N, C-alpha and C positions, 0 to 999 in steps of 0.2 A: 480439367476440373471445374468445379462451378464458379460462381461469384455470386458472394451476396451483399455488397456493399452497399450502401443506401446514403442518397444525401444528407447531408450535415451543413454545422456553422462551414460557409465559405468552401464548401466542397459538393459539385453534382453526384446524382448517384450514379455508381459506374454499371455499362453494361457491358465489358469484355468477359471472358472465363479465366479461371483460375483460385486460387484461395487465400486473408488474413494473417498481420501480426507483428511484432517486434518482437525483439527479445529484452526476456526482464532477470534479470541475476538479481540476489541478496543485499543489498548494500550493508555492508558492514556498518554496528555501532563506531563511533568515534573511540581511536583506544587511547586519545588524546583528553578524554572526557576528565573533570578536576574529580581530587579526590573526593571521598565521601564526606570527609569535616568542610570541604571549601562547598559541595553544591546547597541549592538553597533551599534542598527537600529531596529525601526521601521518598520515591515514589510507591515504596513496597514497605508497610506499614508490619513488622515482624512479631509472633507471639511468643511462646513455649516452643522449645526444641528448632527455632528458627523458621517456623512455619508463618506464611502470610496469615493476617487477620484478614477478613472481606472488609471489601468497601461498603459504606453504608447501603441498606436497603439487601444484603445478602448475595452481592455479586461481584466477582472479581474485576481488577484493572484490566487485565486480556480481555474477559469477557465484555467489561464494557464496550473497550476499543476495539473489537472485531464487531459488538453491534453495529456501532456508526461508522465503521466502514462500511458497514453490507447496507446499510440507509443511505447510501451513496450510487446505490447501484438503480437505473431503469429498470422497469418490466420493458422487455424486446431488446436491451442491450446486447452487442457483441463486444465481447470484453479479452484481451488479450489474457494470459494468467501463465505465470510460471511455477513449476512445480517444489522448486525449490523455496519457496515464500509461504510455508504455512498461515501464516495470519493472514493474508490476501485471499487464499484459497479457501478460509475456514468462514469468511465473510462473503466470498462471492458462492457457495454452497449455502449458506445458509440465507441470503437476498432467494436463493431460486427454491428454498423448501418455503417460503414466506411468502414476502410481495413481490417478488417478480421471477413469477414462473416459466416466463415467456425467454428469458435472457439463455444468451448462448454463449459460449466459450472453448477458445483454444489453447489445450491443457499442453503446454511446453515440458516434455520431460521427459520423453523418448524418442528413438532414430526417426521416426515418422510422428508426426502429433497429433493429439487425438481430439476429434471436435466434442465436444459436451460429453463425455464419458457418462454411463448409464449409475457408474458407482461413483455417488458423492462421499462414504466416509474416509476422511484426510486419511487415518491412521492405516485402512486397509491399502490406499491406492500407494503409501508409501511402500509400505511391506511387501505387496504384492504387486510391482508396477505392470504387471501384465495385463492388469483389468483396467489401465488407463485406455486401452486397444479395443477391449472387447467386451460390453457390448457398448458400441459409442455412433454418432452417427458417423466417424469417415475419420480417415487419416490423412493427414496432410504435412507437405515437405516444409521444411525453414525457408526454402525459397517461394513458395506458394502460398504462406501464411505474409511474408515481405512483401509478397506483389500486390498482393489486396490492401494491405494497410498502406502503401504508398497511393493506392487509390481510395481511402476514406473508408476503411469497411470495418476500424476498429473504434468503437464508441466510448469506449474506458480501459484505462489499465492505471493496476496500481504499482506505485513504482517506492520504494523504500531508500535514499539519498544517505549519505555521510553527513550530508552540509545541506543547508537551504539559507538562500537571505529573504530580504525583505519584499522582495516581487516573485521570489519562485526561485529564481534559479538556484542550479544544485548543484552542488559536487559530490560526484565518486570514483574519484580519479585520485588522487593524491592528495595529503597532507603532508606540508612542508614546500620543497621547494622544487620544482619540476626537474632543475638541473640533479638536486640530489633529496628526492624525496623520504620524508621521516619513512613512512605508509604507505604503498599503492593497494589501491580497488580495480573495481573488475572495469571504473572506464566508460568506453563511450556505448557499452550496452545500452544505455537508457535516452542518450541521446536523441534516438531518433525518436522515442516515443513520445517527448517533449515537445514537438511540431506536429507530428505526422495522426498523434492519436486526439479523439473527439475533445475528451473530458481525461484529466490526469488526476488522480488522489493519493497527494504526497502521505507518507506514516513516516514514524520511527518511535522507537521504544528506549530513547533517554530524550530528555527536555531541558539544556542547557543552553550556554553562550556559546559553546562550543559547538554543538549542532545547531545553532542557529546566530550565526556571527554576524556582525554590523558588513564586513565585506569576505566574502569567501576568497579563501587562497586559492581556488582553480574553479573555473568554471568548465564543467562538461555539458550539462545541457542550458537552455537558456527558459527562462520565464516571461514575465510580462515588462521585458524591456522600454523604455521609453512610455511608459505608461500604457502599452499594450499599439502603438502604433505599429511596432518593430513587427507583430503579427497582421496587422493590417496590411504592411506595404507587402510581407512575401504570400497576400493569399489564403493564409489562415486565419482570419476571426475568429474569436470564442474559441480557439482553442487552449491546448496547456494546461496549467496547473488549475485545478477549481477550487483544492480546500487541500489541510493537511491535518491529520489527526497524527496528537502526540498523547502521553500520560497526561496530562496537565490540559489538556485545552482542545478544541477545532477550530481551525484557521479558516480563512476563505478570502478571495481577490476581489469582493464587490464593493470597490470604491471605484471614484473619479479616474484615480492615479491606477490603478492596480495593485496596490499595496496591501499587503497581508492587514486583516481585521481580525481579531478577535470575534470568534461567532460565538462560542459559549464555552465554560470554564465546567470541568469534572467537579460531580459531588465529594466538598469537601474542601476543594480548589478554591481559593481567592482571586480576583484579578488582579494583586499587587503580586504574588505569587511568580502568575505568569509572566507579568511585565520585568519580575526581576530575576527572572532565567531564561530572557530571551535579548540578545546581544543588541538588535534592533530596536527600532522603536516602530512598537506594534499601533495601527489604529484602534483605537479602544471605544466604541460608543459608550453614550451615555448609561445603558442597560444592558448588563451581559448577562444574559439569563445562565444556567444552569442545564447540564448538557442531560438529554431525555435519557434516562435509565431505562437498562435493558426490560422487556414487556416478558411475562411470565412463559409465553409462546417461544419467543426467543432466545431465552437460556436454555429452555427444556431440548429445542430443537438443536442448538448449538452442544450442549452438551450429550445427548442420548443419539442422536445423527448424523451429526455432522465431523463432528470431532470429539470424541466420546475418548481417545488415549491422547486427548490435550496436546497434539502436534503444535499449536500456534506457542506451545511454551519455548518451542527452540528456537526463538526471534527474540526472548527475552534472557538476558546474560543471567539474570537473577536465575530462573527458572530452568537452564538449558541444560545442567547434567541431569537432573533427576527427568526430563521427558525425553533425551537420550536412550537413560538407563531403561524406560518403561516401553517404548518403540523397540527398542532391543528386545526384551524378554517376547513382546509380544510378536516379533518376527522369527524368534527363534520355537515360540508354541506352533505356529505354524508349519513350521519346516517337517 
């Protein structure tokens, strides 16, 4: 196998041989979130027949989140991507078709994971999974991908935790006590990425005090503890959580003590709403801008090229059933 690990923050370039990545499973939305009557604000506005009304400027929340996630990608990045997180997949494909044509990625979802498959229509990849393998740049085993990731070969990974705290620690394991958990999730599948990957972009499809608690009930992956000193000590400075994309805002950790800072609020959302929906104390600058809306090009590519079936809706509980029916119908039509 070949090795493409490049130098990065705190890591030398690899001159060995073999192949990158870590596992990405879809972290589930916390099932203990507050009832609708107790939440600070519904992120979906409904019109007649229960359909969503568009956000300002003619785009939907899922489209805004996808575009904001795509903009976190740099041209030339090597990205680890799990096939079962379509919102992240849509962001990756969108970036490749727009501002980052030189990105490469490991598509994890087959026995031998493919490298940058040529097909970038998520609906086709979901209903015809063999397209991920041919044509593509090649196939790699999980062993080879992990081997390269351990040597610093992954620049970015999207992760969707159950809970996130003020310094970017994440819970993807349990809700409740360790001895008698109320709910169990996929666990340590993300803990490696929090240390090994150059930049981790966290995202969630709910924003309330249970997703962003003052203190995690269980810590699966480590963020910027000790003001970032822990990462310096283990030889991984500059790695770990870089940003958080939510239905209300974008956060980052660009503060001296590496605590969550409010970078922008989405159109139609104000700072007070975000603060009220967050269990820990956010760093709030004096001037918080509005998140830049999608461009006409980004919306067109997302809707017509990358995800015409809107598979990204699978990650939103309010939209999941319709998405499942739509994808099943497309799969039956191709049978």
